[in-house]
N, C-alpha and C positions, 0 to 999 in steps of 0.2 A: 549406302547400305553396308553394314558390317559383315565382312566374310567370316564364316566360321567353319572349322574342320567338321567332318561327320563323326559323330560317336557312336559306337556300338555298345549297348548296355543290355546286361542280363538282369531282368526282374524274376527272381526265383531261381532254381526251384525251392530254395529255402526262405523266400521273402514271405513275411507274416500275412501280407494282404492276399497272397495266392492260396491260403488256406489248405495247404497240403503240398504235394510235390508237382507243381505245376509251373513252366517256365515261359516267359515272353521274351524274345530277343526283340529290342526296340533300336531303331536307327534315330539319331538325334541330329538336328541342325539347331544348335543352341539348345533351347528348352522345348522345341516343337519336334513332335514325332513324324518322322517321314516315312517309315515303315514299321510294321509290327507283325512278328512271326510267332505265333503259338507253338510251343514245344510241348507234347504230351506223351504218355506212355511210362513215366516213371513209377506209376502205380499199377501198370498193367499186370493182371494175374490170369488172364486166360480163361475167364468164367465160362464163357459159351463153350469152349472147346472142351474144358473139364466135364461140364454137364453131359457130355455124350457118353461118359463111362459112369453115369451116376442115375440111380432111379430118381423119380419126381420127388420124393419126399426128401431125398439126400441134397437135392438142389436147393431147396428152401433156405438153408442157412447162408449159401453163397449170395442170394438176392440181398439179404440184410446187408452185405458189406459193399454193395454197389453204391449206394447212397446211405451212408452211415447215420445221417440226421433224419432220414425218412423211410426207415427199414420196413415198417408195417405196410406202406402202399407197395413197396417192392414185392413183399411177401404175396400181397393179393394178386398182382398182375399175372404171376406165374400160375397160382392156384386157379384164378379165373380162366386162363388159357386151357389148362388141363380140363376143368370142369365143362368148359364149352364144347370140347372135343368129344368127351364121354356123355354129355347130356345129363349130368348129375343135378339132382335136386338138393338144394342146401336148406337145412332147417331155418326157420324164421329166427329163432333166437340167436343161432350162429352168425346169421347175416347182420343181425343188429350189432352183435358184439364186433364183428368186423368193422362195421361202419363207424361206430364209436370210437375204436382204437385208431383208425385212419384219419377221422377228424381231429382226435387229440394230437396225433402225429403231426398233421398239418400246422396246428398252433404251435407245438414244439418246434418244428422246423423254421416257422417264420421268426419265432423268437430268437433262435440262433442267428438267422440271417440279420435281424434288427440290431441285435447287440453287437455283432462282430462288423457289419457295416459302419455303423456309428463309431465304432472303436478304430477302425481303419482310417476314418477321415477326422479323427481327433477328439471324440467325446468318450470319456471314460466310463461315467456313471450309468449310462443306458446299458452297457454291457453287463454290469452288475445286476441291474434290476431285471434284465431278460433272463439271464441265468437262474437268478433266484425263482422266478415264476415258473421257468421251464423245469426246474428241479421237481416241482410237485407233479408234473406230468410223468417224469421219469420214474419217481416213486410209485405212481399208479401202475406203470408198466412192470416195474420190479415186482410189485406185489402180484400182479396178474401172471407173469410169466417167468419171473425169477432172473431177468436181465434188465440192463439199463440202456443199452445201446442197439445190439443185435439180438432181436428178439426170438426169431424162429417160432412165431406164435401160431400162424395159420397152417392149415393143413388142407389137402385136397379133399373137399367135401365138407369143411367146417373150421373149427379152431381146436386148439389142443386141449384148452381147459376153459371151463365156464368161469364167470367172474366170482371171486370169493365173496363171502358174505360181508356186506357193508361197502363193497367196492363202488357199486353204481351210486350210492348215496354220497360218497365222497366226491365223485365226479360231478354229481348234481350241486354240491357246495361250491365246487370249483368254478363252475361256469359264471355266476353272478360276480365272483372274485376277479375273474380275469376280465370280465367286461369293464369293471371299474378300473383296472389297471391300464386297459387300453386307453382310456379317457386321460389317465395321467401321462401314458407315453406321449400321446397327441400334445398335450399342454405342454411337456417338457421340451419337445423337439420340434414338431411339424411347423411351427411358425418362427423358430429361431433365426434370426437374420444372418448369423454366420453359416448356419446349416443351409439355408436357402441360397446363399451366394456360392456355396461349394457344389450345389446339386441341381438347381434349376436351369434348364436349358441345356444341360450337359448330356451327351450321348443320344442325341435326338434322331429318330428315323421315322419314316410314315408307314402306314398300314401295308403298302404294296411291297416296300422293302422287307418288312417282317415276314409277309406271306412268301416272298422270293426265297428267303433264308430259311423257310421252314420253322420259324420261331413258334413257341408256344407257351402256355401260362401267362405269367405278369408281363413277360417280354412281348408277347403278342397282343394281350388285351390293353396294354397302355397306349396302343395307337388307335383305339376305340373298336377293334375287331370283337364282336360278342361271340366268343368261342371258349366254352368250358365243357369238357366232356360229361362232366356230371349232369349237365342240363341238355346239352346237343345230342349225346348218345348215351342216356341214362344206363348205368349198371348198378349192381348191388340193389340197394332200396332207395336211391336218391330220387326217384320219382315220386315219392310219397311226402317229400318235404319242401317246404317253401324257404327259399334263399335268393339273394340277388347276385348277379355276376358284376363285380366292379370293373368299370371301364375307364380308361384315360382318354385324353384328347390330343396331347402335344407329343406323346411317345419319348419322353425324356426320362432321366433318372428319377426326377421328383415323381413323376406319375406312376412309376414302378414301385417306388417307395409307399405311395399312398393306396396303391392297389393291394399290395401285400398286408398292409395294416387292415384294410377293410375285408379282405379275404380271411383274415383271422377272427373278426368280428362275425362273419357269416358262418364260419365254422362253429363258432359258439352257438349261434343261432340254430344251427343242424343238431348239434349235440343236445340243446334244449329239447327239441321235439322228439330226438330219437330216444332220449331217457325217459319221456312220457309215454312213448309207444311200445317200447321193448316188453315182449311177453314175460310174466313174472317167473315162468319156468318152461323147460323144454330141452329137448336134445340140442347138443352143439356140435355133433358129427352127424353127416348123412350116411346112407348106406354105401359104403365104398368097398370095393374088392380088396382082399388083403394085399394083393400085388397089383399095383396100378398100371394098366397097359391101355393106353388110348387106342382107338381104331387106327388103322393106316390112314394117312391124310395129312392135311396141314391146317393151321388155323393162326389168324392174327387178331388179337384184342388189344384194346388201348384204354387206359383209365388217366384221371387228372391227378398227377402227383404234385407236390408243393412247387416243384420247378417247371411243370408243364406235362406234355403229353409223353407217358412212357408206355411203350408198347411190347408185347412179346410174341414172337412168332415161332410156332413149334412145327417141325416136320416129324411125323410118327410113321414108323413102319410096323406098328402093332407089338412093340416090344416093351420092356419095362424102362427102357432108357430112350431118351429122345434121339432120332437120326441127326437131326439139327435143331439148334436153339439160337435164336437171336433175340437181343433186346434193342428196342429203340430207347436210347438213353438221352432225356431231354437236355441235360447239361452239354453233352457232346455235340448236339444239334445247335443249341443255342449260342455256343462258343463261336460258330463259323462267322457271325457278324463282327467279332471282336476287332479284327484288323481294319475293317471298313470304319469302325467308330473311332479308332484311336489315331488314324492318321489326320494330321493337323491340330491335334489336341496337345496339350503340355503334359509333363509327368505327373504333375498334380492330379489332373483330370484322369489319367490312367487308373488310379486307385478308386476314384468315384465311379467310373463307367465299369471296371471289372468287378466291383461289389455289387453294382446295380444289376448286372445280369444274373447274379446268384448262381454260380457254378460250384458243383461239388465234384473234387478231382477224381474220387474213387468212381464216380459215375461216369466221368469223362473216359477213363482208362480201362474200367472193367476187366 
């Protein structure tokens, strides 16, 4: 047996595969990881504490910046929490608009993940294809609300603007286009021998482990646990639509990869139904007081973001600002299993496992 000295290595905070300012301290025995310590907080902005001095409308732009590739779902969870406390009724067209932009956002988010994940493990072309198709969704959002990344689109009681003329028709045309592109993605990558050698059987865990660590999203469903909040605890209008919840069997990086691709297809399926059912006209803002003051009390709501369960806990004293605000951020929770998965793996597999979990650093640090 060859004796080697222990090596301490920093991966990040500037490493390309950490996609932000996230750091992992790894201890190596040769090529094998013996310990992994995630270090977070480089992007901490104190969102939850800042919110205590802001009214609820002013907090919405802060939710954009928590998960900057899934801003629409973050907008929604805050508005949904306040609306639940106040018992507000949302106009039907507004709720359809919310659902449409959330599912477009899910597609865009998974495209970012697909492209950057494959780039991290050595494939350049998929990154270009993914960002080409994501750009179409970003253009839709830009036309809808004037922003490309941090949208500030939703409001307590509805949405800020209705869809401009012709916007819904463009989204209708996009759905079959994207379905065809998903087939191309599968043909290009999913059966590639080099790709399968890098990803299959790596980062594996079972359902009980996933539950013990509080995992959600694809990181939970890859073990076969059928839990998607759009189906399990329907919110918005999701109970009106038919869609499947893709599940894995082995709980490895390859299952997580396949699930996110299939989730993208199911989002397109939801979009197709929503675009058929949306009312042709109607209000996009409900009857909301000029100054939003939820009654004294507390509420916790949760929804299914592209990364898993995102929750919002608000404690109100009946004032225009929250007494306390806390987000359950899926990237932060899903990150907890990383040290367990990395011990015993090689440095090459570190990149495969980290990308497979799909962590957004802004959401980890908030």
